[in-house]
C-alpha positions in Angstrom: 276.3 157.9 46.4 278.6 159.3 43.7 278.5 159.2 39.9 280.4 155.9 39.5 278.1 154.1 42.0 275.1 155.5 40.1 276.5 154.2 36.8 276.9 150.7 38.4 273.4 150.8 39.7 272.0 151.8 36.3 274.0 149.0 34.6 272.7 146.5 37.2 269.0 147.6 36.8 269.3 147.5 33.0 270.5 143.9 33.1 268.0 142.9 35.8 264.8 144.4 34.3 265.5 144.9 30.6 268.0 142.1 30.0 270.1 144.5 28.0 273.4 146.2 28.8 273.6 150.0 29.5 276.7 151.2 27.5 276.6 154.9 28.1 277.1 157.3 31.0 274.8 158.0 34.0 275.5 160.8 36.4 273.9 163.3 38.8 273.1 166.7 37.4 272.8 169.3 40.1 271.1 171.8 37.7 267.9 169.6 37.4 265.1 171.3 39.3 261.7 170.0 38.3 262.4 166.5 37.1 263.8 163.3 38.6 266.0 162.6 35.6 266.3 162.8 31.9 267.6 160.8 29.0 269.7 162.7 26.5 268.9 161.7 22.9 272.2 162.7 21.3 274.7 161.3 23.8 272.4 158.5 25.1 273.4 159.5 28.7 271.1 159.6 31.6 271.1 162.4 34.1 269.6 162.0 37.6 268.4 164.7 40.1 270.3 163.9 43.3 267.7 165.7 45.4 265.3 162.9 44.8 267.8 160.4 46.2 268.4 162.6 49.2 264.7 163.2 49.9 263.1 159.8 49.1 266.0 157.3 49.1 267.0 154.4 46.9 263.5 153.1 46.1 262.5 156.4 44.3 265.9 156.5 42.6 265.4 153.0 41.2 262.0 154.0 39.9 263.5 157.1 38.1 266.3 155.0 36.7 263.8 152.4 35.3 261.8 155.2 33.7 264.9 156.7 32.0 266.1 153.3 30.9 262.7 152.8 29.2 263.4 155.9 27.1 267.0 154.7 26.5 266.3 151.2 25.3 263.3 152.1 23.2 265.2 154.9 21.5 268.1 152.6 20.7 265.7 150.0 19.3 263.9 152.6 17.1 260.6 152.2 18.9 258.3 154.8 20.4 260.3 156.2 23.3 258.2 159.3 24.1 255.7 159.5 27.0 252.7 159.4 24.7 253.9 156.3 22.8 252.2 152.9 23.3 255.6 151.1 23.4 256.8 153.4 26.2 253.7 152.9 28.3 253.8 149.2 27.9 257.4 148.9 28.8 256.9 151.1 31.9 254.1 148.8 33.0 256.2 145.7 32.2 259.2 146.7 34.3 257.2 148.5 37.1 258.6 151.9 36.4 256.6 155.0 37.5 255.2 157.3 34.8 255.9 160.4 37.0 258.3 160.8 39.9 257.1 162.2 43.3 257.1 165.9 43.9 259.9 167.3 46.1 258.6 168.9 49.3 260.4 172.2 48.6 258.8 172.5 45.1 255.4 171.9 46.5 255.8 174.8 48.9 256.9 177.1 46.1 253.9 176.0 44.0 251.4 176.7 46.8 253.0 180.1 47.5 252.7 181.0 43.8 249.1 179.9 43.6 248.0 181.5 46.9 247.7 185.1 45.9 244.1 185.9 44.7 243.4 187.3 41.3 244.6 190.8 41.1 242.3 192.1 38.3 238.7 191.4 37.6 237.2 192.4 34.2 233.5 192.3 33.2 232.1 192.2 29.6 229.8 195.1 29.0 227.6 193.0 26.6 227.2 189.6 28.2 228.3 190.2 31.7 230.9 187.4 31.9 233.6 187.9 34.6 237.3 187.4 33.8 239.8 187.1 36.7 243.4 187.7 35.9 246.7 187.9 37.7 248.1 190.2 35.1 246.7 193.4 33.7 244.8 193.2 30.4 244.8 196.0 27.8 241.1 196.7 27.5 241.7 198.7 24.3 243.2 195.7 22.6 241.4 192.7 24.0 237.6 192.0 23.9 235.4 189.3 25.4 236.1 185.9 24.1 232.5 184.8 24.2 230.7 187.7 22.5 233.3 190.2 21.4 232.0 192.9 23.8 234.1 195.6 25.5 235.9 194.6 28.7 235.6 196.9 31.7 238.0 196.8 34.7 235.6 195.9 37.6 238.0 195.9 40.5 241.7 195.7 41.4 242.5 193.5 44.4 245.8 193.9 46.2 
């Protein structure tokens, strides 16, 4: 699928589910990494992550397009177009658009690799004994216990 076919699909979905025309551009953006698509407020264009189409197919792509069209139409109408707004949540439900897109398998592997290392530093409060585990080193001369204000002591370093 190329950009012109994507634009035609967006126009078709807009008429079919929203009964309103889509009058701006829709295209694939290869720089998108963590999101399925995005609606640009200034230009009213819609950018789509092609990796989602390649990984999950047209069904996931249609869901992403519906989600971005919710932002698009609500913004143009002057209604609440942000994720937290009631208008947005109601329109998502009405057209059957997903609130979030699926995670890409490659990004899940990166996340699990990033989360797998154990905490490298363990600090203990000298007053109340609470244990703090951190991945990054803490300056014990500058920071104190958040609970009682006691002095922190480096208990162990794990590598």
